[in-house]
N, C-alpha and C positions, 0 to 999 in steps of 0.2 A: 689672461695676459695675451696681448697681440704680438705675434712674431714678425719681425721685420724681414720680409721675404727678400728684399733687395740684396742683402748681404750673402744670400745663398745662390745668387744668379750664376756665379762662376762654377758652382759645384752642384750639378744636377745629375740625377739618374732617373731614367724613364723605363719602367718595367711593367709587363703584364703577367698575371698569374693564370696559368692554364692547367686544367685538370679534368678528369672525368667527374661526372656528377657525384656528389656525396663523398669525395675524397678529402674534404676538410679545407677547401679553398677559402671560403668566406670566413671560417673560424680563424685561419691563419692571418688573414688581413686584419681582422679585429684585434688579434694579439699584437700584431706589428704596430698598429696605431697606439695601443696601450704602451708598448715598449718605447715609443717615441714621446711618452709623457703627454699625449694629447687627450687621453681619457684617464682621469685619475683613479676612478673607482668603477670597476666593471659592474658592480652590483647596481649602480644607478642607471646604467645604460641598457641592461638586459644583454641578450646575446644576439649574434648575427646582425650587427648594426648596419651592415651594408645592404642586406636584403630588406629594403624598406618599402618595396612595392607590395600591395595587398596580395597579389597572385603569388609573388615570391614567398611571402610569409606562409601562405596557405600550403604551397607545395614543397617548401623547404629547398628550393633551387634558385639559382641566379639566372635571370632572363635578360635583363638590361645590364650593359657594362656600367661600372661606377668608377669615378675618379676620386682618389683620396691622396693625401701626401703625408709622409712621415719625416720629421726633422730628426736627424741622427748625427751627432757630432756637429760638424758645420756643413752637412750635406742635406739637400732636400731630395727625398726619394718620392717621385710621382708613381703611384701604384694604380693600375687599372685591373679591376676584378672582372674577368670576362665570363660569359656564359659557358657552361660545359657541354651543353646539348648541341649536336650537329644541326638541329633544327634552326639554331640561331647563327648559322654560318656567316651570313652577311654582316651581322653585328661583330663577330669575332674578327673577320678580315679587316674591317674598318679600323678597329681600335689597335690592332697590331701595327698599323702604319704609324702610330704615334710613339712607338717604343724602340729602344735600342737593345733590349734583352728580355728574356722571359724566365720566370720561375716555373719549372715543370713539377707539379705536385702529384705524387703517386702514393697510393695506399700500400703500406708494407705487407698487407696480406693479399689483396686482390691483384696488385701489380698493374701493368699497363692494360688499358681497356680500349675498345674500338674508338670511342670518342676522344680519348687521349690522342690517338693516332691522327684523327682528323685535324684537330687544332694545332698539334705539334708540326704536322706537315706544312700547314700554312706559315707557321713561324720560321721554320727552317728554310722554306723557299725564298723568303724575303731577307734571309741572312742574319737573323737575330741570334745572339749568343745565349745559350741556355745554362741555367743553374738548376740542378735536379735536387728536389727535396723529397725524401722518402718519409712519409708521414705515418702516424699511428703505429710506431714501433713498440708501443706499450700493449698492443692487442695480443691476446693469446694466439698461438700458431702463426705469428708473423714471420716473414722470411726476407728480411731487408737485403741480404747479400744476393739472393736469387733475384729479387726485384730489380736491383741495380743492374744485373746482367741482362734482364729483360729490357730495361730502358736502353742500354747500349745497343742491343740487337735491333730494337725498334728504330733508333736513330740511324743505324747503319743501313737498314732496309729502306729508310726514307731518303737515302743519299745525302746524309749530312756531310759537311766538309770536315777535314781533319781537325780544324780549329774548333768546330762545333762538337766533335766527338771527344775532344779533350775537356769535358765539362767537369766543374767541381760538383761534389755531391755532399749533401748534409742529411742527417737522420734526426728524427725527433718526434715530438708529439705537440701539435699546435694546441690541442685541448688542454694539455698540462703545461703549456708555455715554456718549452725548451727545445733547443736544437744543438747538435754536436756533429763533429766530423766523424766520430766513432759511435755507432749506435749502442755500444755497451757502456759508454762513458756518458752518463746522463748529467746535463748541466742544470742550471736553474733559471735560464733566460734565453732570449732569442738573439743575443749579441753575435754569435758566430754567423748567423744568417745575414744580419745587417752588414757585418764586415765583409762577407762574401759578395754581397751586391755591390758595395763600393769598390772592391778589388777587381771583380771580374766583368761587371757590366760597363761598357764604354760610356763616357760622357757624351751627351749630344753635341753634334757639330754646331758651332756658332758661326752664322753667316752674316756678314755686314751688307748693307745695301737697302734698297727699297723694300717695304714690308710685303711678306707673302705668308698666308696661312691657308692650308687646305682644310675645309670643314669636313671632319670625319665622324662627328657624332652630334646628336641634338639633345638639348635639355629643355625643360619648360618651367616657367614660373607663372602662377596665376596673376602676378602683379605686372610682370614685364613681357609676358608672352614667350614665344620661341627663342631659344638661346643657342648660338652656334658654338660648338666645342671643337678644338683642334690643337695641334702643336704649331707654334710659330716657326715657320721654316727659315725665314730670312728677315733681318731688320728688327724693328720694334713697332708694336701696336700700342697706341696711346688713347687714353680717355678723351672723347670729344674730337677724335681725328676724322678728317674727310678721307674716304676710301672708295675704291671701285670693287664691286662684286663681279667676278668673271664667272658667268653661269656655264653649266655643262654644255648647253646648246650653242655656246660661242658668243652670246650676247653680253654686253657690258652694262652695268647699272651703277650710277654714281649715288653714293649715300654717305651716312655718317655714323660712326660708332658712338653710342651713348656712354657705355661703361665697359671696362675690361676687368675680369675677375680671375684670380689664381685660385688653385685648390689648396686649402689649408686645413689639415686634418680631414674631417668629413664635410666641412662647410666650404663655401666659396667666399673669398675675401676680396673686396674691391681694391684695385691697384691703379696707380697713375699710369703705369706702362708695363708691358710684358715683352721680354726680348727673345731672340732666336733660341730655340731649344726647349723652352718651357711650354707646358700645356696650359691653355687658358680657355675661358668662356667669354664670348663677346655678346653683349646685351645691346638691344636697340635696333637691330637689323630687321627689316620686314620681309623681303622676298629672298629666300635662300633655300638651298637644298644640300644634302650630303653630296660631296664631290665638287661643289663650287669653291672658288678661290677668293679670299679677301686679299686685295692687292693695292698698289699705289694709286692715288687719285689721278695723278697726271700721266704716269707711264705704266699702265697696268700690264702685268705679266701673269698669265694663268699657269698654275702647276698642272702636271698630268693628273687627270681625274682617276678615281679609284675604280678598278674593275671588280665588281662584286658578283659572287655566285648567285644565280637566280634561285628563288625559293622552290627548288625541285628536289626530288628524292634521288640520290645517287647510291648505287650499291657496287661493291667490289666482290667478284666471284673468284675464289682461288681454289687451288687443289687442297683437298682435305688431308691435313697432315697430323 
């Protein structure tokens, strides 16, 4: 059954999931997709449907960010599953620019880890609202209340604002498909988490005017070639529309969009148009890079480009406590 995305345009939520490697991030996204009735039977799909890159399957980690959406009630929740490794910092920074909030997923036994700190710091710096999910509370020797305190201390040390420190927290087990506000009170679904996203993550700002979209990620199709992915900042992008690409070096290039796609479940669905606030994929452009702006044909206005950490190794040396 095809979902009519247009009716959800007024009710959007854009979130990223950030966590240390192997804290259950990809499993949680899989379960959220199932909760949105987009995957009827988990047995037909196998597990870790988002980790579809061969290297990701082999190593059991997320390397490339993925875009999926969940339809819940009359909301469309765009979810970006980000890499947990600091090695992919540039990838993390780019995708966080498409979001209005983050789910911080922490293992109930291990607690906050160094790479949780790295990605969380990036999210807090750009002002994203966090929701904390303490996962794997079914593990022996888990310590959910202590882990909650660790998360609060970490956010405080990263200079989170008062609003960011007033974060909601949920406890549960993504593997066993439940979330609850009280870790002792097990539920049988993820509805408390989906409700928290709708309640606490702000809706994206809708801006009217000439179209603008910053290209923040790339995709590839063997049929159509490179695909530009980003969040529509202002106006509306339409199928067959004439546009200008404002390149990072300041040059302008006139071209035409062949197709625009929205993210529906784990697939891309062709749409006639995509409006401000939604995340989309633009097909048919030839010359573009991350940081370029898709803008108006007649009066192009470039958005500020993304500053991305160079692929170098950085270390923090602190007093041994």
